[in-house]
N, C-alpha and C positions, 0 to 999 in steps of 0.2 A: 440506239435501240435496237436491240437483237432479233425482234420479230420484224420481220420484213414480208411486206405484201408484194406479190407479183405486179407487173404493171398492168396486166388486164384485170386482175382483182381490185386493183386500186380504182380504176376507171370504172368497174362496175359499181363500187362503193360510192363513188363520186356521184354517179347518175342518182343512185338510191337516195343520198342523202339530199341532194337537189329535189328529188321528187318528194320526198318527205316535207322538206322545208315549204315547198310550194302548195302541197295538197293540206297539210295541217296547221301551217304556221302562216300562211298567206304572205310568204316572203321568197324572194327570188335570190337564191344564192349561188354566186359564180363557182367555177372550176377550182379557182384558187382558194377561194372561202372554204369550198366543201373538201377540199384536199388538206387544207390545214387542220380542219374539224377531225378528220379521220387520222391524221397524224397524231393530234393531241390524245384521242381515244386509245390509240393503238398504244401510245406512249404511257397513258395511265392505267388503262383497263386490261391490256395485252398480258402482260405478265401475270397478275392476279388471276385473270380468268384460265389462263394456259396453265397455271400451277394448281388451279382447284381440279380442272379436268384430268390432270396427271394423278392427282390425289383421288380422285374418284376411282379412276381406271385402275390404279394401284389397290385401292381396298376393294374394289369388285372382283379382280384376280386373286387377290390374296384369299377371300372369303371363299372361292372356288377350289383353290389350291389346298385349302386347310381340309377339305372333305374329299380330296381326290383319292384316298386310300378307300374310303367308305364308298365311294361311287364305283371303283373299279376293283376291289379286291375280291378274289373269289376263294372263299374258304377251302381248304383241302380236306379232302376226306382221310381219316385214319383208317389204315387196314386193319 
């Protein structure tokens, strides 16, 4: 798995998953179970979500760069 979470970030996510299961599913989920669930979602969703974010950022920048000349070009006066 190329996408890695820092230990602090994973610990935050473990607590969030445990809280979600407790509050919304009335189930207690231990640290191991929550950690394995996070690993599963990072493995299954991490690359597609990351790649979509990169595509979105690329498209946004490309759109801005296409009109760069129109935004900044100042016509020169002919003598």
